[in-house]
C-alpha positions in Angstrom: 10.0 7.8 -20.1 8.6 6.4 -16.6 10.1 3.6 -15.6 7.3 1.5 -13.8 7.7 -2.1 -15.0 11.0 -4.3 -15.4 9.4 -4.7 -19.1 10.2 -0.4 -19.4 13.6 -1.4 -20.5 14.8 -1.8 -24.1 17.5 -3.9 -23.6 17.9 -6.1 -20.3 21.8 -6.7 -20.9 23.1 -3.4 -22.3 21.5 -1.7 -18.8 23.2 -3.9 -16.8 26.5 -3.3 -18.5 26.5 0.2 -17.8 25.0 0.0 -14.7 28.5 -1.9 -14.1 30.1 0.6 -15.6 28.6 3.8 -13.5 29.7 1.6 -10.3 32.8 1.6 -11.2 32.7 5.7 -11.9 29.5 7.2 -9.8 29.9 10.4 -10.2 30.7 10.8 -14.1 27.9 12.2 -14.9 27.4 14.5 -11.7 26.5 17.4 -13.7 23.4 15.1 -15.9 21.2 15.8 -12.6 22.6 19.1 -11.7 19.7 21.9 -10.6 16.9 19.0 -11.3 14.9 17.4 -8.2 13.5 13.5 -8.0 10.8 14.1 -5.4 10.8 10.7 -3.5 7.0 9.6 -2.3 6.4 6.9 0.1 3.0 5.3 1.0 4.8 3.0 3.3 8.4 2.3 4.5 11.6 1.4 3.3 15.8 1.1 4.2 16.8 0.1 1.0 14.3 1.2 -1.3 14.6 5.2 0.5 19.0 5.3 0.7 19.9 3.2 -2.5 17.4 6.3 -4.4 18.7 9.5 -2.9 21.8 8.2 -3.3 21.2 6.9 -6.8 20.2 10.8 -7.2 22.9 12.6 -5.4 25.5 10.8 -7.4 23.8 12.8 -10.7 23.6 15.5 -9.1 19.9 15.7 -8.5 18.6 16.8 -4.9 16.2 14.6 -3.6 12.7 15.6 -1.9 11.8 12.8 0.5 7.5 12.9 1.7 5.9 10.2 3.8 2.6 10.4 2.8 1.6 7.4 5.9 2.4 10.7 8.8 3.7 14.6 6.7 0.4 14.4 3.6 -3.1 15.1 3.5 -5.2 11.5 3.1 -5.1 11.4 -0.6 -8.2 10.4 -2.9 -7.5 7.9 -6.2 -11.3 7.5 -7.0 -12.4 9.8 -10.0 -16.2 10.8 -9.7 -16.1 10.6 -5.8 -17.6 13.2 -3.7 -15.5 13.7 -0.2 -16.5 14.2 2.5 -15.6 11.5 4.5 -11.9 11.6 5.4 -9.4 12.3 2.1 -8.6 15.9 1.9 -6.9 16.6 -1.1 -7.8 14.1 -4.9 -4.3 13.1 -6.3 -5.1 15.1 -10.1 -4.0 18.2 -8.4 -1.6 16.8 -5.7 0.3 14.9 -9.1 0.1 17.8 -11.0 1.5 20.1 -7.9 4.2 18.0 -6.9 4.7 18.1 -10.4 5.6 21.4 -10.7 8.0 21.4 -7.6 9.7 18.1 -8.6 11.1 17.3 -12.6 10.8 13.5 -12.0 8.4 11.5 -9.5 9.4 8.3 -7.7 6.2 6.4 -5.8 5.9 3.5 -2.9 3.2 2.1 -2.5 2.8 -1.9 -1.4 -0.6 -3.6 -2.1 -3.1 -4.1 0.2 -3.6 -7.2 0.1 -7.4 -7.5 0.5 -8.8 -5.9 -2.6 -7.2 -7.5 -5.7 -9.0 -6.1 -8.8 -7.8 -3.1 -7.2 -4.2 -4.1 -6.1 -3.9 -5.5 -9.7 -4.8 -1.9 -11.3 -2.5 -0.3 -9.1 -4.5 2.6 -8.1 -1.4 4.9 -6.7 0.6 4.5 -9.1 -1.5 4.4 -12.2 -2.9 8.1 -10.9 0.5 9.3 -10.7 1.9 8.3 -14.3 -2.1 9.5 -15.2 -2.1 13.0 -13.9 2.0 13.4 -13.0 3.7 16.4 -15.8 6.9 14.6 -15.3 8.0 11.2 -15.4 8.0 8.4 -12.9 9.5 5.9 -11.4 8.4 3.0 -9.6 9.9 2.2 -6.1 7.0 -0.5 -5.5 3.8 -0.8 -6.2 1.1 -3.2 -5.7 2.5 -6.2 -8.4 6.1 -5.5 -9.4 9.2 -3.4 -8.2 11.2 -3.0 -10.8 14.6 -1.5 -9.5 15.1 -4.6 -7.2 14.8 -6.9 -10.3 17.3 -4.8 -12.5 19.7 -4.9 -9.2 19.0 -8.5 -8.9 20.1 -8.4 -12.9 23.2 -7.1 -12.4 24.6 -8.9 -9.7 23.2 -12.1 -11.2 25.7 -11.0 -14.2 28.8 -10.1 -11.0 28.3 -13.6 -10.4 27.8 -15.5 -13.5 29.2 -18.5 -14.3 30.5 -20.2 -16.8 27.7 -22.3 -18.0 23.8 -21.4 -18.3 22.8 -20.7 -14.8 20.3 -22.3 -12.7 18.2 -19.6 -11.5 16.0 -21.3 -8.6 13.4 -18.9 -6.8 12.4 -20.3 -4.3 9.3 -19.4 -1.4 9.7 -19.8 2.0 7.5 -19.2 5.4 7.2 -15.8 7.2 4.2 -14.9 10.0 2.7 -12.5 8.3 1.4 -11.8 4.2 3.7 -10.4 2.1 2.8 -8.9 -1.2 4.1 -10.7 -4.9 5.6 -7.3 -6.0 9.1 -9.0 -5.7 8.1 -12.0 -6.8 6.9 -11.0 -10.0 9.1 -8.3 -10.9 12.2 -11.1 -10.6 9.9 -13.6 -12.9 9.4 -11.0 -15.8 12.8 -10.1 -15.2 14.3 -13.6 -15.6 12.1 -14.4 -18.2 14.7 -12.3 -20.3 17.4 -14.3 -19.4 19.3 -16.8 -21.4 19.0 -19.7 -18.0 17.1 -22.2 -16.5 15.3 -21.0 -14.2 12.4 -22.7 -12.2 10.3 -21.5 -9.2 9.5 -23.9 -6.1 6.6 -23.2 -3.8 3.8 -25.5 -2.3 0.6 -25.6 -4.0 -1.9 -23.3 -3.0 1.1 -20.9 -3.2 1.0 -19.9 -7.0 1.6 -16.9 -8.6 0.0 -14.3 -11.1 -0.7 -16.2 -14.1 -0.4 -13.8 -16.6 3.2 -13.4 -14.7 4.4 -17.0 -14.8 3.4 -17.5 -18.2 5.2 -20.6 -19.0 8.4 -20.3 -16.4 8.5 -23.9 -14.6 6.8 -24.8 -11.8 8.4 -27.4 -9.5 6.7 -27.9 -5.7 8.8 -30.0 -5.0 11.9 -28.2 -3.5 14.4 -30.6 -3.1 14.0 -31.3 -6.4 14.2 -27.5 -7.5 17.4 -27.2 -5.9 19.7 -29.7 -7.5 21.8 -28.2 -9.1 20.9 -24.3 -9.1 23.7 -22.1 -9.5 21.5 -19.6 -7.6 18.7 -19.5 -5.2 16.4 -16.5 -4.6 14.3 -16.3 -1.6 11.5 -14.6 -0.9 8.1 -15.3 0.4 4.5 -14.3 -0.6 1.0 -14.5 0.6 -1.8 -17.1 -1.8 -2.9 -15.3 -5.4 -5.8 -17.2 -5.7 -7.2 -17.1 -2.2 -6.2 -13.3 -2.1 -3.6 -12.2 0.8 -3.6 -14.9 3.0 -1.0 -17.1 4.5 -1.8 -20.5 4.0 0.8 -22.3 4.9 3.7 -21.4 6.9 5.4 -24.8 6.6 8.8 -24.9 8.0 10.2 -27.4 5.7 10.4 -24.5 2.7 13.2 -22.9 5.2 16.8 -22.4 3.9 18.8 -24.7 5.6 22.1 -25.6 4.5 21.6 -29.3 3.5 19.0 -27.6 0.8 21.8 -25.7 -0.3 24.4 -28.8 -0.1 21.8 -30.2 -2.7 23.0 -27.6 -5.4 26.1 -26.5 -7.4 27.7 -24.2 -5.0 24.9 -21.9 -5.4 24.9 -17.9 -4.2 22.0 -17.5 -1.7 20.6 -14.0 -2.7 17.1 -12.3 -0.6 15.9 -8.9 -1.3 16.1 -8.1 2.3 14.8 -7.2 4.9 14.7 -11.1 5.9 13.5 -13.3 9.1 16.8 -15.4 10.2 15.8 -18.6 11.4 12.4 -18.4 9.8 12.8 -17.5 6.1 16.2 -19.0 6.0 19.2 -20.1 9.0 22.3 -18.0 10.4 24.4 -20.7 8.8 23.2 -20.2 4.7 22.5 -15.8 5.0 26.4 -15.9 7.2 27.9 -18.0 5.0 30.6 -17.4 1.5 28.2 -17.9 -0.8 25.4 -15.0 0.7 25.2 -12.2 -1.5 23.1 -10.4 0.0 24.5 -7.3 0.8 26.6 -7.0 -2.4 22.6 -7.3 -3.9 21.9 -4.5 -1.4 24.5 -2.5 -2.6 23.7 -2.8 -6.6 19.7 -0.8 -5.4 22.2 2.2 -5.8 23.4 1.7 -9.7 20.0 0.1 -10.8 17.9 3.2 -9.5 21.2 5.7 -10.9 20.7 3.8 -14.3 16.9 4.7 -14.6 17.5 8.1 -13.2 20.2 8.7 -15.9 18.3 7.0 -18.9 15.5 9.3 -17.7 17.5 12.3 -17.1 19.1 11.3 -21.1 15.6 11.6 -22.1 
């Protein structure tokens, strides 16, 4: 099996429960990955994803091999039928098959360019490796999704569950750079599998891909969205319609303690890294209701349950 999207999970609740059980005894399945290798291919920078996926692989007895394509590998060509007489030295057709001979699982991290919407939606890098690799492929964040993060978020929500149907809010916040839609997309897809009151809040013009959002509730008034919320998940993303553009840096959308006071003592979540006092103020990020460090820790167990399922399959 591949793990390319949160929708590759057959039963989210079962995977979350199994991941929480794994967390109590992470070395229980060390023989499962014995004499097996995972290749971690990074076309973009990483901290949590790189370290947590390596840790998960080691917990299962696997050996990780890491390659940074930006600085270490040949520049890859992804287009079929192209005449390779420019800067790219190797085609993904050969690269994916060769790497498959060295590795039992391949994990890929390749962000959106935010320049060409159609190319990004086509998931050029991830799709090509899934097509030409002869071993399972895992998405460590692609142009449109971050399913390992979304699974970690689901684990975190379960561990902090309330005794009623929770209200979970995904809130846009300002950021100086144009950021991709991957984390928000996968979080939305994950929440659509949950029994929760789920609300997305953002300024007008920051609507995400309607094929992802579907019938999820959108509230343009952030204060109204925050009312009685149990969880506030904050993330910036650039415009989808005016693709990749920062159309507003409205500082009034920064997460403050005053806004959190409108909630039902909500837990604050963010995938990290986060820009302090731009996305969220220190007082919220450092508060007892901030669970961002716990959330980051769950990245290991999200990756571990995915690798366990692949190895068992």
